[in-house]
VEXGUDREN-501724 format. One record per atom (N, C-alpha, C): residue in one letter; atom name; x negated, y, z negated. Coordinates in steps of 0.1 Angstrom, whole numbers, padded with zeros to 4 digits. Each point is the difference from the previous one (the first is absolute). Layout:
N
[site "A","CA",[X,Y,Z]];
...
//
This chain:
175
[site "M","N",[-0042,-0045,-0066]];
[site "M","CA",[-0004,0013,0007]];
[site "M","C",[-0010,0007,-0009]];
[site "I","N",[-0010,0006,0006]];
[site "I","CA",[-0010,0007,-0008]];
[site "I","C",[0003,0015,0000]];
[site "P","N",[0002,0006,-0012]];
[site "P","CA",[0003,0014,0000]];
[site "P","C",[-0013,0008,0004]];
[site "I","N",[0002,0011,0008]];
[site "I","CA",[-0011,0007,0005]];
[site "I","C",[0001,0015,-0005]];
[site "Q","N",[-0010,0005,-0007]];
[site "Q","CA",[-0001,0013,-0004]];
[site "Q","C",[-0010,0008,0008]];
[site "S","N",[0003,0012,0004]];
[site "S","CA",[-0010,0007,0008]];
[site "S","C",[-0001,0014,-0005]];
[site "S","N",[-0012,0006,0002]];
[site "S","CA",[-0002,0014,-0004]];
[site "S","C",[-0001,0008,0013]];
[site "N","N",[0009,0010,0002]];
[site "N","CA",[0000,0007,0012]];
[site "N","C",[0002,0015,-0003]];
[site "K","N",[-0010,0006,-0007]];
[site "K","CA",[0001,0014,-0004]];
[site "K","C",[-0008,0009,0009]];
[site "A","N",[0006,0011,0004]];
[site "A","CA",[-0007,0010,0008]];
[site "A","C",[-0005,0010,-0010]];
[site "S","N",[-0011,0007,0003]];
[site "S","CA",[-0006,0010,-0009]];
[site "S","C",[0009,0012,-0002]];
[site "A","N",[0007,0004,0010]];
[site "A","CA",[0009,0012,-0002]];
[site "A","C",[0014,-0004,0004]];
[site "P","N",[0010,0000,-0009]];
[site "P","CA",[0013,-0005,0004]];
[site "P","C",[0007,0007,0010]];
[site "H","N",[-0002,0013,0002]];
[site "H","CA",[0007,0008,0010]];
[site "H","C",[-0008,0004,0012]];
[site "S","N",[-0012,-0006,0002]];
[site "S","CA",[-0008,0004,0011]];
[site "S","C",[0005,-0007,0012]];
[site "S","N",[-0003,0006,0012]];
[site "S","CA",[0003,-0007,0012]];
[site "S","C",[-0009,-0012,0002]];
[site "P","N",[0004,-0010,0008]];
[site "P","CA",[-0009,-0012,0002]];
[site "P","C",[-0013,0004,0006]];
[site "S","N",[-0001,0010,0009]];
[site "S","CA",[-0012,0003,0006]];
[site "S","C",[-0010,0007,-0009]];
[site "S","N",[0005,0007,-0011]];
[site "S","CA",[-0009,0007,-0008]];
[site "S","C",[-0004,-0008,-0013]];
[site "T","N",[0006,-0011,-0002]];
[site "T","CA",[-0003,-0008,-0012]];
[site "T","C",[-0011,-0010,0004]];
[site "P","N",[-0011,0000,-0007]];
[site "P","CA",[-0011,-0010,0003]];
[site "P","C",[0005,-0014,-0004]];
[site "W","N",[-0004,-0009,0008]];
[site "W","CA",[0004,-0014,-0002]];
[site "W","C",[-0006,-0005,-0013]];
[site "Q","N",[0008,-0007,-0008]];
[site "Q","CA",[-0005,-0005,-0013]];
[site "Q","C",[0000,-0016,0001]];
[site "P","N",[-0010,-0006,-0006]];
[site "P","CA",[0000,-0015,0000]];
[site "P","C",[0013,-0005,-0007]];
[site "R","N",[0005,-0011,0004]];
[site "R","CA",[0011,-0006,-0006]];
[site "R","C",[-0003,-0014,-0004]];
[site "A","N",[0003,-0004,-0012]];
[site "A","CA",[-0002,-0013,-0005]];
[site "A","C",[0013,-0008,0000]];
[site "H","N",[0000,-0012,0004]];
[site "H","CA",[0012,-0008,0000]];
[site "H","C",[-0003,-0012,-0009]];
[site "F","N",[0009,-0005,-0007]];
[site "F","CA",[-0002,-0011,-0009]];
[site "F","C",[0012,-0009,0000]];
[site "A","N",[-0002,-0013,0001]];
[site "A","CA",[0010,-0010,0000]];
[site "A","C",[-0003,-0010,-0012]];
[site "A","N",[0009,-0004,-0008]];
[site "A","CA",[-0003,-0008,-0011]];
[site "A","C",[0009,-0012,0000]];
[site "N","N",[-0005,-0012,-0005]];
[site "N","CA",[0008,-0012,-0001]];
[site "N","C",[0006,0001,-0014]];
[site "V","N",[0013,0002,0000]];
[site "V","CA",[0008,0002,-0013]];
[site "V","C",[0010,-0012,-0001]];
[site "A","N",[0001,-0006,-0012]];
[site "A","CA",[0010,-0010,-0002]];
[site "A","C",[0014,0005,0003]];
[site "S","N",[0008,-0007,0008]];
[site "S","CA",[0013,0004,0003]];
[site "S","C",[0010,-0011,-0005]];
[site "P","N",[0013,0003,0000]];
[site "P","CA",[0009,-0011,-0004]];
[site "P","C",[-0001,-0012,0010]];
[site "N","N",[-0005,0002,0012]];
[site "N","CA",[-0002,-0011,0009]];
[site "N","C",[-0011,-0009,-0003]];
[site "S","N",[-0009,0004,-0010]];
[site "S","CA",[-0011,-0008,-0004]];
[site "S","C",[0003,-0009,-0013]];
[site "I","N",[0012,0002,-0005]];
[site "I","CA",[0004,-0007,-0012]];
[site "I","C",[0006,-0014,0004]];
[site "W","N",[-0005,-0011,-0006]];
[site "W","CA",[0005,-0013,0003]];
[site "W","C",[0006,-0006,-0013]];
[site "L","N",[0012,-0007,0002]];
[site "L","CA",[0007,-0006,-0011]];
[site "L","C",[0000,-0015,0002]];
[site "L","N",[-0002,-0008,-0011]];
[site "L","CA",[0001,-0014,0001]];
[site "L","C",[0014,-0004,0001]];
[site "N","N",[0004,-0010,0009]];
[site "N","CA",[0013,-0004,0002]];
[site "N","C",[0001,-0015,0001]];
[site "S","N",[0008,-0006,-0009]];
[site "S","CA",[0001,-0015,0000]];
[site "S","C",[0010,-0005,0010]];
[site "G","N",[0008,0009,0005]];
[site "G","CA",[0011,-0004,0010]];
[site "G","C",[-0004,0002,0014]];
[site "A","N",[-0012,0006,0003]];
[site "A","CA",[-0004,0002,0013]];
[site "A","C",[-0009,-0011,0005]];
[site "F","N",[0003,-0005,0012]];
[site "F","CA",[-0009,-0011,0005]];
[site "F","C",[-0012,0006,0008]];
[site "H","N",[0002,0013,0005]];
[site "H","CA",[-0011,0007,0007]];
[site "H","C",[-0004,0012,-0007]];
[site "H","N",[-0012,0005,0002]];
[site "H","CA",[-0004,0013,-0005]];
[site "H","C",[0006,0010,0010]];
[site "V","N",[0004,0011,-0005]];
[site "V","CA",[0007,0010,0008]];
[site "V","C",[-0005,0014,-0003]];
[site "T","N",[-0002,0008,0011]];
[site "T","CA",[-0004,0014,-0002]];
[site "T","C",[0008,0009,0010]];
[site "A","N",[0002,0012,-0004]];
[site "A","CA",[0007,0009,0009]];
[site "A","C",[-0010,0008,0009]];
[site "D","N",[-0013,0000,-0005]];
[site "D","CA",[-0010,0009,0007]];
[site "D","C",[-0011,-0008,0007]];
[site "L","N",[0000,0001,0013]];
[site "L","CA",[-0010,-0007,0008]];
[site "L","C",[-0014,0003,-0004]];
[site "N","N",[-0002,0012,-0006]];
[site "N","CA",[-0014,0004,-0005]];
[site "N","C",[-0004,-0009,-0012]];
[site "N","N",[0009,-0007,-0006]];
[site "N","CA",[-0004,-0010,-0011]];
[site "N","C",[-0007,-0012,0006]];
[site "L","N",[0001,-0002,0013]];
[site "L","CA",[-0006,-0013,0005]];
[site "L","C",[-0013,0003,0007]];
[site "S","N",[-0010,-0008,-0003]];
[site "S","CA",[-0013,0002,0006]];
[site "S","C",[0000,-0006,0014]];
[site "L","N",[0007,-0011,0002]];
[site "L","CA",[0002,-0006,0013]];
[site "L","C",[0015,-0002,0002]];
[site "H","N",[0004,0003,0013]];
[site "H","CA",[0014,-0002,0002]];
[site "H","C",[0003,-0001,0015]];
[site "A","N",[0011,-0006,0003]];
[site "A","CA",[0005,-0002,0014]];
[site "A","C",[0015,0002,0001]];
[site "P","N",[0005,0004,0011]];
[site "P","CA",[0014,0001,0001]];
[site "P","C",[0008,-0013,-0002]];
[site "Y","N",[0011,0001,-0007]];
[site "Y","CA",[0008,-0012,-0002]];
[site "Y","C",[0009,-0002,0012]];
[site "T","N",[0000,-0013,0005]];
[site "T","CA",[0007,-0003,0012]];
[site "T","C",[0012,-0009,-0003]];
[site "G","N",[0002,-0004,-0012]];
[site "G","CA",[0011,-0009,-0004]];
[site "G","C",[0013,0008,0000]];
[site "S","N",[0011,-0007,-0004]];
[site "S","CA",[0013,0006,-0001]];
[site "S","C",[0006,0000,-0014]];
[site "D","N",[-0008,-0004,-0010]];
[site "D","CA",[0004,0000,-0014]];
[site "D","C",[0001,0014,-0006]];
[site "D","N",[0008,0002,-0010]];
[site "D","CA",[0001,0012,-0008]];
[site "D","C",[-0004,-0004,-0014]];
[site "V","N",[-0003,0010,-0008]];
[site "V","CA",[-0001,-0002,-0015]];
[site "V","C",[0013,0003,-0006]];
[site "M","N",[0006,-0010,-0007]];
[site "M","CA",[0013,0002,-0006]];
[site "M","C",[-0002,0005,-0014]];
[site "I","N",[0007,0011,-0004]];
[site "I","CA",[-0001,0006,-0013]];
[site "I","C",[0012,-0004,-0008]];
[site "G","N",[0000,0004,-0013]];
[site "G","CA",[0011,-0005,-0009]];
[site "G","C",[0014,0003,0004]];
[site "D","N",[0003,0010,0007]];
[site "D","CA",[0014,0003,0004]];
[site "D","C",[0004,-0006,0013]];
[site "G","N",[-0009,-0009,0005]];
[site "G","CA",[0003,-0007,0013]];
[site "G","C",[-0005,0007,0012]];
[site "T","N",[-0005,0012,-0001]];
[site "T","CA",[-0005,0008,0012]];
[site "T","C",[-0013,-0006,0005]];
[site "G","N",[-0001,-0001,0013]];
[site "G","CA",[-0012,-0005,0006]];
[site "G","C",[-0009,0012,0005]];
[site "L","N",[-0012,0000,-0004]];
[site "L","CA",[-0010,0011,0004]];
[site "L","C",[-0010,-0006,0010]];
[site "S","N",[-0002,0008,0010]];
[site "S","CA",[-0009,-0004,0012]];
[site "S","C",[-0014,-0001,-0004]];
[site "I","N",[-0007,-0010,0005]];
[site "I","CA",[-0014,-0002,-0002]];
[site "I","C",[-0007,0006,0013]];
[site "T","N",[-0010,0008,-0002]];
[site "T","CA",[-0006,0006,0012]];
[site "T","C",[-0014,-0006,0002]];
[site "H","N",[-0007,-0004,-0010]];
[site "H","CA",[-0014,-0005,0001]];
[site "H","C",[-0002,-0011,-0011]];
[site "T","N",[-0010,-0008,0002]];
[site "T","CA",[-0005,-0009,-0010]];
[site "T","C",[-0015,0003,-0001]];
[site "G","N",[-0006,-0003,-0012]];
[site "G","CA",[-0014,0002,-0002]];
[site "G","C",[-0005,-0005,-0013]];
[site "S","N",[-0011,0005,-0004]];
[site "S","CA",[-0007,-0004,-0012]];
[site "S","C",[-0007,0012,-0007]];
[site "T","N",[-0003,-0002,-0012]];
[site "T","CA",[-0008,0010,-0008]];
[site "T","C",[-0006,-0007,-0012]];
[site "S","N",[-0008,0007,-0007]];
[site "S","CA",[-0006,-0005,-0013]];
[site "S","C",[0003,0010,-0011]];
[site "L","N",[0004,-0005,-0011]];
[site "L","CA",[0001,0008,-0012]];
[site "L","C",[-0013,-0001,-0008]];
[site "L","N",[-0007,0011,-0001]];
[site "L","CA",[-0013,0000,-0007]];
[site "L","C",[0001,0004,-0014]];
[site "T","N",[-0007,-0007,-0009]];
[site "T","CA",[-0001,0004,-0014]];
[site "T","C",[-0014,0003,-0003]];
[site "N","N",[-0003,0003,-0012]];
[site "N","CA",[-0014,0002,-0004]];
[site "N","C",[-0009,-0012,0003]];
[site "N","N",[0006,-0012,-0002]];
[site "N","CA",[-0008,-0012,0001]];
[site "N","C",[0004,-0010,0011]];
[site "S","N",[0011,0002,0006]];
[site "S","CA",[0006,-0010,0009]];
[site "S","C",[0006,0007,0012]];
[site "A","N",[0002,-0009,0011]];
[site "A","CA",[0008,0005,0011]];
[site "A","C",[0010,-0011,0003]];
[site "F","N",[0013,0003,0000]];
[site "F","CA",[0011,-0009,0002]];
[site "F","C",[0006,0002,0014]];
[site "Q","N",[0001,-0011,0008]];
[site "Q","CA",[0006,0001,0013]];
[site "Q","C",[0015,0000,0000]];
[site "L","N",[0005,0009,0009]];
[site "L","CA",[0015,-0001,0003]];
[site "L","C",[0000,-0003,0015]];
[site "N","N",[0004,-0012,0004]];
[site "N","CA",[0001,-0004,0014]];
[site "N","C",[0015,0000,0004]];
[site "D","N",[0002,0001,0013]];
[site "D","CA",[0014,-0001,0005]];
[site "D","C",[0009,0011,-0006]];
[site "V","N",[-0005,0012,-0002]];
[site "V","CA",[0008,0011,-0005]];
[site "V","C",[0009,0005,0011]];
[site "L","N",[0013,0002,-0004]];
[site "L","CA",[0009,0005,0010]];
[site "L","C",[0001,0015,-0002]];
[site "C","N",[-0001,0008,0011]];
[site "C","CA",[0002,0014,-0001]];
[site "C","C",[0015,0003,0004]];
[site "V","N",[0007,0005,-0010]];
[site "V","CA",[0014,0003,0001]];
[site "V","C",[0002,0015,-0004]];
[site "P","N",[0000,0009,0010]];
[site "P","CA",[0000,0014,-0003]];
[site "P","C",[0012,0005,-0009]];
[site "D","N",[0011,-0007,0000]];
[site "D","CA",[0011,0004,-0008]];
[site "D","C",[0001,-0005,-0014]];
[site "I","N",[-0010,-0008,-0004]];
[site "I","CA",[-0001,-0005,-0014]];
[site "I","C",[-0004,0011,-0009]];
[site "K","N",[0004,0000,-0012]];
[site "K","CA",[-0002,0011,-0009]];
[site "K","C",[-0013,-0002,-0009]];
[site "T","N",[-0004,-0013,-0002]];
[site "T","CA",[-0011,-0003,-0008]];
[site "T","C",[-0009,-0011,0006]];
[site "N","N",[-0013,0001,-0002]];
[site "N","CA",[-0009,-0011,0005]];
[site "N","C",[0002,-0011,-0010]];
[site "L","N",[0001,-0012,0006]];
[site "L","CA",[0002,-0012,-0009]];
[site "L","C",[-0011,-0011,0003]];
[site "I","N",[-0004,-0005,-0012]];
[site "I","CA",[-0010,-0012,0001]];
[site "I","C",[0008,-0012,-0004]];
[site "S","N",[0000,-0009,0010]];
[site "S","CA",[0007,-0013,-0003]];
[site "S","C",[-0009,-0008,-0010]];
[site "I","N",[0005,-0002,-0012]];
[site "I","CA",[-0008,-0007,-0010]];
[site "I","C",[-0004,-0014,0005]];
[site "Y","N",[0009,-0007,0006]];
[site "Y","CA",[-0003,-0014,0005]];
[site "Y","C",[-0012,0001,0010]];
[site "Q","N",[0001,0008,0011]];
[site "Q","CA",[-0010,0002,0010]];
[site "Q","C",[-0013,0004,-0006]];
[site "F","N",[0001,0010,-0009]];
[site "F","CA",[-0012,0005,-0007]];
[site "F","C",[-0008,-0011,-0007]];
[site "C","N",[0007,-0008,-0008]];
[site "C","CA",[-0006,-0010,-0008]];
[site "C","C",[-0006,-0011,0009]];
[site "V","N",[0007,-0004,0011]];
[site "V","CA",[-0005,-0011,0008]];
[site "V","C",[-0012,0005,0008]];
[site "T","N",[0000,0012,0005]];
[site "T","CA",[-0011,0005,0008]];
[site "T","C",[-0013,0003,-0008]];
[site "N","N",[0002,0004,-0012]];
[site "N","CA",[-0011,0004,-0008]];
[site "N","C",[-0004,-0010,-0011]];
[site "N","N",[0006,-0011,-0001]];
[site "N","CA",[-0003,-0010,-0010]];
[site "N","C",[0000,0005,-0014]];
[site "V","N",[0012,0007,-0003]];
[site "V","CA",[0002,0006,-0013]];
[site "V","C",[0014,-0003,-0005]];
[site "F","N",[0002,0003,-0013]];
[site "F","CA",[0014,0000,-0005]];
[site "F","C",[0002,0013,-0007]];
[site "V","N",[0012,0004,-0002]];
[site "V","CA",[0004,0012,-0007]];
[site "V","C",[0007,-0003,-0013]];
[site "E","N",[-0004,0006,-0010]];
[site "E","CA",[0006,-0001,-0013]];
[site "E","C",[0007,0013,-0003]];
[site "F","N",[0013,-0001,-0003]];
[site "F","CA",[0008,0012,-0002]];
[site "F","C",[0003,0002,-0015]];
[site "L","N",[-0002,0012,-0005]];
[site "L","CA",[0002,0003,-0014]];
[site "L","C",[0010,0012,0000]];
[site "P","N",[0006,0004,-0011]];
[site "P","CA",[0010,0011,0001]];
[site "P","C",[-0006,0013,0004]];
[site "M","N",[-0012,0003,-0003]];
[site "M","CA",[-0006,0013,0003]];
[site "M","C",[-0010,0000,0011]];
[site "C","N",[-0004,-0012,0005]];
[site "C","CA",[-0011,-0001,0010]];
[site "C","C",[0001,-0014,0007]];
[site "F","N",[-0009,-0002,0009]];
[site "F","CA",[-0002,-0013,0006]];
[site "F","C",[-0015,-0001,0002]];
[site "Q","N",[-0004,-0013,0001]];
[site "Q","CA",[-0014,-0003,0003]];
[site "Q","C",[-0001,-0010,0011]];
[site "V","N",[-0009,0003,0009]];
[site "V","CA",[-0004,-0010,0011]];
[site "V","C",[-0012,-0007,-0005]];
[site "K","N",[0002,-0014,0000]];
[site "K","CA",[-0011,-0008,-0005]];
[site "K","C",[-0005,-0011,0011]];
[site "D","N",[-0012,-0003,-0001]];
[site "D","CA",[-0006,-0010,0009]];
[site "D","C",[0007,-0014,-0003]];
[site "L","N",[0005,-0006,0011]];
[site "L","CA",[0008,-0012,-0001]];
[site "L","C",[-0008,-0012,-0007]];
[site "H","N",[-0013,-0001,0002]];
[site "H","CA",[-0008,-0011,-0005]];
[site "H","C",[-0006,0003,-0014]];
[site "T","N",[-0004,0012,-0002]];
[site "T","CA",[-0006,0003,-0013]];
[site "T","C",[0009,0007,-0010]];
[site "G","N",[0011,0006,0005]];
[site "G","CA",[0009,0008,-0009]];
[site "G","C",[-0006,0013,-0004]];
[site "A","N",[-0012,0004,0006]];
[site "A","CA",[-0006,0013,-0003]];
[site "A","C",[0008,0011,0005]];
[site "P","N",[0002,0010,-0008]];
[site "P","CA",[0008,0012,0004]];
[site "P","C",[-0008,0008,0011]];
[site "L","N",[0007,0004,0011]];
[site "L","CA",[-0007,0007,0011]];
[site "L","C",[0005,0014,0001]];
[site "V","N",[0012,0003,-0003]];
[site "V","CA",[0005,0013,0001]];
[site "V","C",[0013,0001,-0009]];
[site "Q","N",[0003,0012,-0005]];
[site "Q","CA",[0012,0002,-0008]];
[site "Q","C",[0007,0012,0005]];
[site "G","N",[0014,-0001,0001]];
[site "G","CA",[0008,0010,0004]];
[site "G","C",[0010,0004,-0010]];
[site "I","N",[0009,0010,0002]];
[site "I","CA",[0009,0004,-0010]];
[site "I","C",[0015,-0003,0004]];
[site "S","N",[0008,0000,-0009]];
[site "S","CA",[0014,-0001,0002]];
[site "S","C",[0006,0014,-0003]];
[site "K","N",[0008,0005,0010]];
[site "K","CA",[0005,0013,-0002]];
[site "K","C",[0014,0001,0006]];
[site "D","N",[0010,0004,-0007]];
[site "D","CA",[0014,0001,0005]];
[site "D","C",[0005,-0013,0005]];
[site "G","N",[-0004,-0011,-0007]];
[site "G","CA",[0005,-0013,0003]];
[site "G","C",[-0006,-0007,0012]];
[site "V","N",[-0011,0006,0005]];
[site "V","CA",[-0007,-0007,0011]];
[site "V","C",[-0015,-0001,-0003]];
[site "Y","N",[-0007,-0009,0006]];
[site "Y","CA",[-0014,-0002,-0002]];
[site "Y","C",[-0008,0007,0012]];
[site "K","N",[-0008,0009,-0004]];
[site "K","CA",[-0007,0009,0010]];
[site "K","C",[-0015,-0004,0001]];
[site "W","N",[-0004,-0002,0012]];
[site "W","CA",[-0014,-0003,0002]];
[site "W","C",[-0008,0012,-0004]];
[site "P","N",[-0012,-0002,-0007]];
[site "P","CA",[-0008,0011,-0004]];
[site "P","C",[-0005,0009,0012]];
[site "A","N",[-0002,0012,-0002]];
[site "A","CA",[-0003,0010,0010]];
[site "A","C",[-0015,-0001,0005]];
[site "F","N",[-0003,-0011,0006]];
[site "F","CA",[-0013,-0001,0007]];
[site "F","C",[0001,0002,0015]];
[site "K","N",[-0010,0001,0007]];
[site "K","CA",[0001,0003,0014]];
[site "K","C",[0003,-0013,0007]];
[site "T","N",[0005,0001,0013]];
[site "T","CA",[0002,-0011,0009]];
[site "T","C",[-0011,0001,0010]];
[site "S","N",[-0003,-0011,0007]];
[site "S","CA",[-0010,0000,0010]];
[site "S","C",[0004,0010,0012]];
[site "S","N",[0012,0003,0001]];
[site "S","CA",[0004,0009,0011]];
[site "S","C",[0001,0015,-0005]];
[site "S","N",[-0004,0002,-0012]];
[site "S","CA",[0000,0014,-0005]];
[site "S","C",[-0010,0008,0009]];
[site "P","N",[0005,0011,0005]];
[site "P","CA",[-0009,0008,0009]];
[site "P","C",[-0011,0007,-0009]];
[site "P","N",[-0012,0002,0006]];
[site "P","CA",[-0010,0007,-0007]];
[site "P","C",[0003,0015,-0002]];
[site "I","N",[-0007,0006,-0010]];
[site "I","CA",[0002,0014,-0002]];
[site "I","C",[-0008,0007,0012]];
[site "I","N",[0006,0010,0006]];
[site "I","CA",[-0006,0006,0012]];
[site "I","C",[-0001,0015,-0003]];
[site "A","N",[-0012,0005,0003]];
[site "A","CA",[-0001,0015,-0001]];
[site "A","C",[-0008,0005,0012]];
[site "F","N",[0003,0011,0005]];
[site "F","CA",[-0007,0006,0011]];
[site "F","C",[0000,0015,0000]];
[site "L","N",[-0010,0006,0006]];
[site "L","CA",[-0001,0014,0001]];
[site "L","C",[-0001,0004,0015]];
[site "S","N",[0007,0010,0004]];
[site "S","CA",[0000,0005,0013]];
[site "S","C",[-0008,0013,0001]];
[site "T","N",[-0008,0001,0010]];
[site "T","CA",[-0008,0013,0002]];
[site "T","C",[0003,0005,0014]];
[site "K","N",[-0002,0012,0002]];
[site "K","CA",[0003,0006,0013]];
[site "K","C",[-0014,0003,0007]];
[site "T","N",[-0001,-0004,0012]];
[site "T","CA",[-0012,0003,0008]];
[site "T","C",[0004,0010,0011]];
[site "T","N",[-0009,0008,0003]];
[site "T","CA",[0002,0010,0010]];
[site "T","C",[-0004,-0005,0014]];
[site "S","N",[0007,0005,0010]];
[site "S","CA",[-0003,-0004,0013]];
[site "S","C",[-0002,0013,0008]];
[site "S","N",[-0009,-0001,0010]];
[site "S","CA",[-0003,0012,0008]];
[site "S","C",[0010,0000,0012]];
[site "N","N",[0007,0011,0001]];
[site "N","CA",[0010,0001,0011]];
[site "N","C",[-0006,0007,0012]];
//
């Protein structure tokens, strides 16, 4: 969700609407990182999973009958499937067959699917991880370990909405 801030100030706070001249109003919407944009690497997930349909650049309704099973045995409904890209300063990594599960608490990257799709491997260290090219071993991106999980660096995804700004003006009409 994109937070929206607006300015809506009248020139005289206690004037009647008919005596207050109309003032231009500027509206602004910003693309701000939210908890729904954080992705964690998961070695136990066979599919990539997101709670937020806005994380997917392409998506379609899910017509199957499967659920995503979480650790306590609860099944969570899948509403859509889709894809997105994780963009870094130098690379774009594909996430295909992403399941949209609105009740999941964290976006998950299936390490297995990620490595197969992108021809990479992941090296885990106590304080960070590195994604490396499968053929050359060249490092492509590095992420951090925090609170016992490996967190994808905060780059944009291909589905990140653009920053939008607009200004409204009033035109007069002859009655």
